[in-house]
C-alpha positions as CSV (number, residue, x, y, z in Angstrom):
1,M,-30.2,-1.7,6.1
2,S,-27.1,-1.1,8.1
3,S,-24.9,-4.1,8.9
4,E,-24.7,-3.1,12.5
5,T,-26.8,-6.0,13.6
6,T,-24.8,-8.7,11.9
7,N,-22.7,-11.2,13.9
8,N,-19.4,-9.5,13.0
9,Q,-20.8,-6.2,14.4
10,I,-20.0,-4.2,11.2
11,I,-21.5,-0.7,11.6
12,Y,-21.6,0.0,7.9
13,G,-21.3,-2.8,5.4
14,L,-20.0,-2.7,1.8
15,D,-23.3,-1.4,0.3
16,D,-24.3,0.9,3.2
17,R,-24.2,4.7,2.7
18,P,-23.7,6.7,5.9
19,P,-25.2,10.2,6.2
20,P,-23.1,12.6,4.0
21,V,-21.5,14.5,6.8
22,R,-20.6,11.4,8.8
23,A,-19.4,9.7,5.6
24,T,-17.2,12.7,4.8
25,V,-15.6,12.6,8.3
26,L,-15.1,8.8,8.0
27,A,-13.5,9.4,4.6
28,A,-11.2,12.1,6.0
29,Q,-10.1,9.5,8.6
30,H,-9.0,7.2,5.8
31,V,-7.1,10.1,4.1
32,L,-5.3,11.0,7.3
33,T,-4.4,7.4,7.9
34,M,-2.6,6.9,4.6
35,F,-1.3,10.5,4.2
36,G,2.0,9.9,6.1
37,S,3.0,6.9,4.0
38,T,1.9,8.5,0.7
39,V,3.8,11.7,1.4
40,S,6.9,9.9,2.7
41,I,7.7,8.5,-0.8
42,P,8.0,11.9,-2.6
43,L,9.9,13.2,0.4
44,L,12.3,10.3,0.0
45,F,12.7,10.4,-3.8
46,G,12.6,14.2,-4.2
47,P,15.9,15.0,-2.5
48,A,17.5,11.9,-4.0
49,M,16.7,13.3,-7.5
50,G,18.0,16.7,-6.6
51,M,14.6,18.4,-6.6
52,G,14.0,21.8,-5.1
53,I,11.2,22.7,-2.8
54,E,8.8,23.7,-5.5
55,Q,9.4,20.5,-7.5
56,I,8.9,18.4,-4.3
57,A,5.6,20.2,-3.7
58,L,4.5,19.4,-7.2
59,L,5.5,15.8,-6.8
60,I,3.5,15.5,-3.6
61,S,0.4,17.1,-5.3
62,S,0.8,14.7,-8.2
63,V,1.0,11.7,-5.9
64,M,-2.2,12.7,-4.0
65,L,-4.0,13.2,-7.3
66,C,-2.9,9.8,-8.5
67,S,-4.0,8.1,-5.3
68,G,-7.4,9.7,-5.5
69,V,-8.0,8.6,-9.1
70,A,-6.7,5.1,-8.5
71,T,-8.8,4.7,-5.3
72,F,-12.1,5.8,-7.1
73,I,-11.5,3.3,-9.9
74,Q,-10.7,0.5,-7.5
75,A,-13.7,1.1,-5.2
76,T,-16.2,1.7,-8.0
77,F,-15.2,-0.6,-10.8
78,G,-12.4,-2.9,-9.5
79,S,-12.7,-5.1,-6.4
80,R,-15.4,-2.7,-5.2
81,L,-14.0,-3.1,-1.7
82,P,-13.3,-0.2,0.7
83,I,-9.6,-0.1,-0.2
84,I,-7.5,3.1,-0.4
85,Q,-4.8,3.1,-3.2
86,G,-1.5,4.8,-2.5
87,V,2.1,4.8,-3.5
88,S,3.5,1.2,-3.3
89,F,6.7,0.5,-1.2
90,S,7.3,-2.5,-3.4
91,F,8.8,-0.3,-6.1
92,I,11.3,1.7,-4.0
93,A,14.3,-0.4,-4.9
94,A,13.5,-0.3,-8.7
95,F,12.9,3.5,-8.6
96,F,16.2,4.0,-6.8
97,G,17.9,2.0,-9.4
98,I,16.5,4.2,-12.2
99,I,17.5,7.3,-10.3
100,L,21.0,5.9,-9.9
101,V,21.5,5.1,-13.6
102,V,19.8,8.2,-15.1
103,G,21.6,10.5,-12.7
104,K,25.1,9.2,-13.2
105,P,27.4,11.1,-15.6
106,V,27.7,9.6,-19.1
107,A,31.5,9.2,-18.5
108,E,30.7,6.9,-15.6
109,G,28.2,4.7,-17.6
110,G,25.1,6.6,-16.7
111,M,22.8,8.9,-18.7
112,G,23.7,12.3,-17.1
113,G,20.0,13.2,-16.7
114,D,18.2,15.5,-14.3
115,S,15.2,14.9,-12.0
116,A,12.8,15.5,-14.9
117,M,14.4,12.8,-17.0
118,M,14.4,10.4,-14.0
119,M,10.7,10.8,-13.6
120,Q,10.2,10.3,-17.4
121,Y,11.9,6.9,-17.2
122,I,10.0,6.0,-14.1
123,A,6.7,7.0,-15.8
124,G,7.6,4.9,-18.9
125,A,8.5,1.8,-16.8
126,V,5.4,2.2,-14.6
127,M,3.1,2.6,-17.6
128,V,4.4,-0.5,-19.4
129,G,4.2,-2.6,-16.2
130,A,0.7,-1.3,-15.7
131,I,-0.4,-2.7,-19.1
132,L,1.0,-6.1,-18.1
133,E,-0.8,-5.9,-14.8
134,M,-4.1,-5.1,-16.6
135,V,-3.6,-8.2,-18.8
136,I,-3.0,-10.4,-15.8
137,G,-6.1,-9.0,-14.1
138,F,-8.6,-8.8,-16.8
139,S,-7.6,-12.0,-18.5
140,G,-8.8,-13.8,-15.3
141,L,-5.3,-15.2,-14.6
142,M,-5.3,-13.8,-11.1
143,G,-8.8,-15.1,-10.5
144,W,-7.9,-18.5,-11.7
145,L,-4.8,-18.5,-9.5
146,R,-7.1,-17.8,-6.5
147,K,-8.4,-21.4,-6.9
148,L,-4.9,-22.6,-6.2
149,L,-4.4,-20.4,-3.2
150,S,-5.9,-22.0,-0.1
151,P,-6.0,-20.5,3.4
152,V,-2.8,-22.5,4.0
153,V,-1.1,-20.1,1.5
154,V,-3.1,-16.9,2.0
155,G,-2.9,-16.9,5.8
156,P,0.9,-16.5,6.0
157,V,0.9,-13.9,3.2
158,I,-1.6,-11.7,5.1
159,M,0.3,-12.2,8.3
160,L,3.5,-11.0,6.5
161,I,1.7,-7.9,5.2
162,G,1.5,-6.7,8.8
163,L,4.7,-8.3,10.2
164,A,6.9,-7.2,7.3
165,L,6.1,-3.6,8.1
166,F,7.6,-3.7,11.6
167,Q,10.4,-1.4,10.6
168,H,7.8,1.4,10.0
169,G,6.3,0.9,13.5
170,A,8.5,1.2,16.6
171,P,11.5,2.8,14.9
172,K,9.3,5.7,13.8
173,A,7.3,5.7,17.0
174,G,10.6,5.6,19.0
175,T,11.6,9.1,17.8
176,D,9.3,10.3,20.6
177,W,7.8,7.6,22.7
178,S,5.8,10.0,24.8
179,I,3.8,11.2,21.8
180,S,3.6,7.8,20.0
181,G,2.7,6.1,23.2
182,L,-0.1,8.6,23.8
183,T,-1.3,8.0,20.3
184,M,-1.4,4.2,20.8
185,L,-3.1,4.6,24.2
186,L,-5.8,6.9,22.8
187,V,-6.5,4.6,19.8
188,I,-6.9,1.6,22.2
189,V,-9.1,3.5,24.7
190,F,-11.2,5.1,22.0
191,S,-11.7,1.9,19.8
192,L,-11.9,-0.8,22.5
193,V,-13.2,1.0,25.6
194,L,-15.1,4.2,25.0
195,S,-16.5,2.7,21.7
196,R,-18.7,0.4,23.8
197,K,-20.5,3.4,25.3
198,N,-20.2,6.1,22.7
199,R,-21.0,5.6,19.0
200,F,-18.7,8.6,18.1
201,F,-15.7,6.7,19.2
202,R,-16.7,3.6,17.4
203,L,-16.8,5.6,14.2
204,F,-13.8,7.9,14.6
205,P,-11.2,6.4,17.0
206,I,-8.2,7.1,14.7
207,L,-9.3,10.6,13.7
208,S,-10.0,11.5,17.3
209,A,-6.6,10.3,18.4
210,I,-4.9,12.2,15.5
211,V,-6.7,15.4,16.2
212,F,-6.1,15.2,20.0
213,V,-2.3,14.4,19.7
214,V,-1.5,16.7,16.8
215,T,-3.3,19.6,18.6
216,L,-1.2,18.9,21.7
217,C,2.0,18.9,19.7
218,W,1.0,22.2,18.1
219,I,0.3,23.8,21.5
220,L,3.7,22.5,22.8
221,T,5.3,23.8,19.6
222,A,3.7,27.3,20.1
223,M,4.9,27.3,23.7
224,G,8.4,26.6,22.5
225,I,8.7,23.3,24.3
226,Y,9.1,21.5,20.9
227,E,11.7,23.3,18.8
228,K,12.5,23.0,15.1
229,G,14.2,19.7,14.6
230,D,12.3,17.9,17.4
231,P,10.4,14.8,16.0
232,S,7.1,16.1,17.5
233,Y,7.6,19.6,16.2
234,V,4.6,20.8,14.0
235,N,6.2,22.4,11.0
236,L,3.8,24.6,9.0
237,E,6.5,26.2,6.8
238,A,5.3,24.1,3.8
239,V,1.9,25.8,4.0
240,D,3.4,29.2,3.1
241,S,5.3,27.8,0.1
242,S,2.5,25.7,-1.3
243,P,0.1,27.1,-3.9
244,W,-3.6,27.2,-3.2
245,V,-4.7,25.7,-6.6
246,R,-2.9,24.0,-9.5
247,T,-4.4,25.5,-12.6
248,D,-1.7,24.9,-15.2
249,P,-2.6,21.8,-17.3
250,S,1.2,21.2,-17.8
251,E,1.5,20.6,-14.1
252,V,-1.3,18.0,-14.1
253,F,-0.7,16.0,-17.3
254,F,2.9,14.7,-17.8
255,P,4.3,17.4,-15.5
256,W,7.8,16.0,-16.0
257,G,7.6,15.6,-19.7
258,M,6.6,12.7,-22.0
259,P,7.6,9.2,-20.7
260,K,10.8,7.5,-21.8
261,F,11.2,3.8,-22.1
262,H,14.1,1.4,-21.2
263,L,13.9,-2.4,-21.3
264,G,16.0,-2.9,-18.2
265,F,14.0,-0.4,-16.2
266,I,10.7,-2.0,-17.3
267,I,11.8,-5.5,-16.2
268,A,13.1,-4.2,-12.8
269,V,9.8,-2.3,-12.2
270,F,7.7,-5.3,-13.2
271,A,9.4,-7.2,-10.3
272,G,7.8,-4.6,-8.1
273,Y,4.4,-5.3,-9.7
274,L,4.7,-9.0,-8.9
275,A,5.2,-8.2,-5.3
276,S,2.5,-5.6,-5.3
277,M,-0.1,-7.9,-6.9
278,I,0.6,-10.6,-4.3
279,E,0.2,-8.0,-1.5
280,S,-3.0,-6.7,-3.0
281,F,-4.4,-10.3,-3.2
282,G,-3.9,-10.6,0.5
283,D,-5.3,-7.1,1.2
284,Y,-8.5,-8.0,-0.8
285,H,-9.0,-11.0,1.5
286,A,-8.3,-9.1,4.7
287,C,-10.4,-6.1,3.7
288,S,-13.4,-8.2,2.5
289,Q,-13.3,-10.2,5.7
290,M,-13.2,-7.1,7.9
291,A,-16.0,-5.4,5.9
292,G,-18.3,-8.4,6.4
293,G,-18.2,-9.7,2.8
294,G,-16.5,-13.0,3.4
295,D,-13.8,-14.0,0.9
296,P,-13.5,-12.1,-2.4
297,T,-14.6,-14.0,-5.5
298,S,-12.4,-14.8,-8.5
299,K,-14.1,-12.0,-10.4
300,Q,-13.5,-9.5,-7.7
301,V,-9.8,-10.4,-7.5
302,S,-9.5,-10.2,-11.3
303,R,-11.2,-6.8,-11.5
304,G,-9.2,-5.5,-8.6
305,I,-5.8,-6.4,-10.1
306,G,-6.9,-5.2,-13.6
307,C,-8.2,-1.8,-12.3
308,E,-5.1,-1.5,-10.1
309,G,-3.2,-1.6,-13.4
310,I,-5.4,1.1,-14.8
311,G,-4.7,3.2,-11.8
312,C,-0.9,2.7,-12.1
313,F,-1.1,3.6,-15.8
314,L,-2.8,6.9,-14.9
315,T,-0.1,7.6,-12.3
316,G,2.4,7.8,-15.2
317,V,0.1,10.3,-16.9
318,F,-0.3,12.5,-13.8
319,G,3.4,12.3,-12.8
320,G,3.3,10.2,-9.7
321,F,4.5,6.7,-8.7
322,S,2.8,3.3,-9.1
323,S,0.0,2.6,-6.6
324,T,-1.3,-0.4,-4.7
325,S,-3.8,-1.2,-1.9
326,Y,-2.9,0.3,1.4
327,S,-2.7,-2.2,4.3
328,E,-2.9,0.5,7.0
329,N,-6.4,1.5,5.7
330,V,-7.4,-2.2,5.7
331,G,-6.5,-2.1,9.3
332,L,-8.6,1.0,9.8
333,V,-11.6,-0.9,8.4
334,G,-11.1,-3.5,11.1
335,L,-10.8,-0.9,13.9
336,T,-13.7,1.2,13.0
337,K,-16.0,-1.6,11.7
338,V,-16.9,0.7,8.8
339,G,-16.6,-1.2,5.5
340,S,-18.7,1.1,3.3
341,R,-17.2,1.6,-0.3
342,Y,-19.2,4.8,-0.4
343,V,-17.0,6.2,2.4
344,V,-13.8,5.3,0.4
345,Q,-15.2,6.8,-2.8
346,I,-15.6,10.1,-0.9
347,G,-12.1,9.7,0.4
348,A,-11.0,9.4,-3.2
349,V,-12.6,12.7,-4.0
350,I,-10.8,14.3,-1.0
351,L,-7.5,12.9,-2.3
352,V,-8.1,14.4,-5.8
353,L,-8.9,17.8,-4.2
354,L,-5.8,17.6,-2.1
355,G,-3.9,17.0,-5.4
356,F,-5.2,20.3,-6.7
357,F,-5.2,22.3,-3.5
358,G,-1.6,22.3,-2.3
359,K,-2.1,24.0,1.1
360,F,-4.5,21.4,2.4
361,G,-1.9,18.7,1.7
362,A,0.7,20.8,3.4
363,F,-1.4,21.0,6.6
364,A,-1.9,17.2,6.6
365,A,1.9,16.7,5.9
366,A,2.6,18.5,9.2
367,I,1.5,15.5,11.2
368,P,4.6,14.6,13.3
369,P,6.3,11.2,12.5
370,P,5.8,9.9,16.1
371,V,2.0,10.2,15.7
372,V,2.2,8.2,12.4
373,G,4.5,5.6,14.0
374,G,2.0,5.1,16.8
375,L,-0.8,4.5,14.4
376,Y,1.3,1.9,12.5
377,C,2.0,0.0,15.7
378,V,-1.7,-0.6,16.4
379,M,-2.9,-1.2,12.9
380,F,-0.2,-3.4,11.3
381,G,-0.6,-5.9,14.2
382,L,-4.3,-6.1,13.5
383,I,-3.6,-7.1,9.8
384,A,-1.3,-9.9,11.0
385,A,-4.1,-11.2,13.2
386,V,-6.4,-11.3,10.2
387,G,-3.9,-13.6,8.6
388,V,-4.2,-15.9,11.6
389,Q,-8.0,-15.8,11.2
390,Q,-7.6,-16.8,7.6
391,L,-5.2,-19.6,8.4
392,A,-7.7,-21.0,11.0
393,K,-10.1,-21.9,8.1
394,C,-7.9,-24.9,7.2
395,D,-7.3,-27.9,9.4
396,L,-4.7,-26.9,11.9
397,T,-4.5,-30.3,13.4
398,S,-2.9,-31.5,10.1
399,D,0.9,-31.8,10.2
400,R,0.8,-31.1,6.4
401,N,-0.8,-27.7,6.9
402,L,1.3,-26.8,9.9
403,F,4.5,-27.5,8.0
404,I,3.5,-25.6,4.9
405,S,2.2,-22.5,6.7
406,G,5.0,-22.4,9.2
407,F,7.7,-22.9,6.6
408,S,6.2,-20.3,4.3
409,L,5.9,-17.8,7.2
410,F,9.5,-18.4,8.4
411,M,11.0,-18.2,5.0
412,G,9.0,-15.0,4.3
413,L,10.8,-13.4,7.2
414,S,14.2,-15.1,6.7
415,V,14.9,-14.9,3.0
416,P,14.5,-11.1,2.8
417,A,16.9,-11.0,5.8
418,Y,19.4,-13.1,3.8
419,F,19.2,-10.8,0.8
420,A,19.8,-7.8,3.1
421,S,22.8,-9.5,4.7
422,V,24.6,-10.6,1.6
423,A,24.1,-7.4,-0.5
424,S,25.0,-3.8,-0.1
425,V,22.4,-1.1,-0.4
426,D,23.4,-0.6,-4.0
427,D,22.9,-4.4,-4.7
428,I,19.4,-4.3,-3.2
429,Q,18.5,-1.4,-5.3
430,V,17.1,-3.2,-8.4
431,G,18.6,-2.0,-11.6
432,Q,22.0,-0.9,-10.3
433,T,23.7,-3.4,-12.7
434,L,22.4,-1.4,-15.6
435,A,24.8,1.4,-14.7
436,M,27.6,-0.7,-16.0
437,Y,26.7,-0.4,-19.7
438,Q,25.4,1.9,-22.4
439,P,21.8,0.8,-23.3
440,T,22.3,1.8,-27.0
441,V,25.2,-0.6,-27.6
442,E,24.8,-3.5,-25.2
443,P,23.2,-6.7,-26.6
444,L,19.6,-7.4,-25.6
445,L,20.7,-10.6,-23.8
446,V,22.7,-8.7,-21.3
447,K,19.8,-6.4,-20.6
448,L,17.5,-9.3,-20.0
449,T,20.0,-11.0,-17.8
450,D,20.4,-7.9,-15.7
451,G,16.6,-7.5,-15.5
452,M,16.1,-11.1,-14.4
453,A,18.7,-10.6,-11.7
454,G,16.7,-7.6,-10.6
455,V,13.5,-9.7,-10.5
456,V,15.1,-12.3,-8.3
457,V,16.4,-9.7,-5.9
458,A,13.1,-7.9,-5.8
459,I,11.1,-11.1,-5.1
460,G,13.6,-12.4,-2.6
461,S,13.6,-9.2,-0.7
462,T,9.8,-9.2,-0.4
463,G,8.5,-11.5,2.3
464,M,4.9,-11.7,0.9
465,A,6.3,-12.9,-2.5
466,V,8.5,-15.5,-0.9
467,A,5.7,-16.9,1.3
468,A,3.2,-16.9,-1.6
469,I,5.5,-18.8,-4.0
470,L,6.7,-21.4,-1.5
471,G,3.2,-21.9,-0.1
472,L,1.6,-22.1,-3.6
473,I,4.1,-24.8,-4.7
474,L,4.0,-26.9,-1.6
475,D,0.2,-26.7,-1.0
476,N,-0.5,-27.9,-4.6
477,L,2.2,-30.6,-4.7
478,I,1.8,-32.2,-1.3
479,P,-1.4,-34.3,-1.2
480,G,-4.3,-33.0,0.8
481,T,-8.1,-33.0,0.7
482,L,-10.2,-29.9,0.0
483,E,-11.5,-30.0,3.5
484,Q,-8.1,-30.3,4.9
485,R,-6.8,-27.3,2.9
486,G,-9.9,-25.2,3.7
487,L,-11.2,-25.0,0.1
488,K,-14.6,-26.6,0.7
489,P,-17.4,-23.9,0.7
490,S,-18.6,-25.2,4.0
491,V,-15.2,-24.4,5.5
492,L,-14.0,-21.5,3.5
493,I,-17.2,-19.4,3.1
494,P,-19.2,-18.3,6.2
495,K,-22.8,-19.6,6.2
496,S,-24.2,-16.1,5.9
497,V,-22.3,-15.4,2.7
498,S,-23.2,-17.4,-0.4
499,L,-21.0,-17.8,-3.5
500,E,-23.8,-16.4,-5.6
501,K,-24.0,-13.3,-3.5
502,G,-20.2,-12.8,-3.6
503,E,-20.1,-13.0,-7.4
504,D,-22.5,-10.1,-7.7
505,Q,-20.4,-7.7,-5.7
């Protein structure tokens, strides 16, 4: 039975299976929503590593394949929530640090390596970190930790998932406000106005807006109004240089060579894992709420983190970057009211196919940045609002709760700003201190010290991590009743969702 008649007006719930054609289009909407963020990472790292066009194309294909495999594992065996897995932004600093050290000449304290060697060290660090994430997940440690995380803690963390992404919204949209503004307007009209009268717009508000605006940009490009270099220019040159199908196994499995391992790199990358796990924890709550499943259970959280580790391990095998849950797709679930895991599983298959069929990925990569920026503006705000909804489950008349949540939220915004203000770009890039020594001769203590410094910088630069740590400590040290903290089942769990039902998901 469809969940369309439930109080939260979900069109398709977690266990619902829309008709195949409709489900495929809904899945394509998920893929298009995450495509910009996923492709932006290889487009960022490729040139930094000195890669040519063909290598960058291979990197993009590898990333798409990794995202598809990780998504299928997560939706089928992990949290079993409709969550898309994609390249995590939490690891950018650590990866830049690896690139810096490996690429430096040996005479300057580096390794003098090329782009392939950089990817080998990235793969090694990602794979070891993934094993640690699997241990944390499958051991039940993350599920046990859930019992200590009340809505007082989780609410600000979810809010920061959306708020901390503000730099990806208006700055990207501002490259062409006419196009990004049209995108935002259409999403609002389609999802909140026309959706009341037309089921099509309830199901496909994002996809409809993307198709309409990108088609308009393509027409204006063909007419010469948008020229090459304009933000809204539709560039299809990558289509010609992309292969139809990747058939060489060496381009699929360890395409950059066998992984290499370095202790300092591993510690720096694990700092990214800590931030990623906290973000995923918040995403699980937001997604489950939006999909009509209530709060995720301890078992769901544990399976989700453990399977996220499996997905990250496989990204090292397939030559991509570590993956995590994608907040923009969680926002899409809230906009469309489609929380079917079956839809996301189809999306995972599409991502795998995109990983093998390069030209399809090249077409999707042609979406202009202002369109992507407009989508971010409408979806990240919705995620922040879900955090407010989560916080409302506790007693907001309590001075205790107001202080803890407000302090955690403010510090989650302020501490990363402090790290950004007192350190240069190289200082923020975790692992840069490793460039000052030769790994083969330096004592282990120095490596551990440098790695721990990287951990502090990575956590302090991540708002979700700061808010979660402060909230967790204060909420469990300052006295408060279970009812006050929102941990009583009658307060935390909607009446229509029982604990027993949640455990079976």
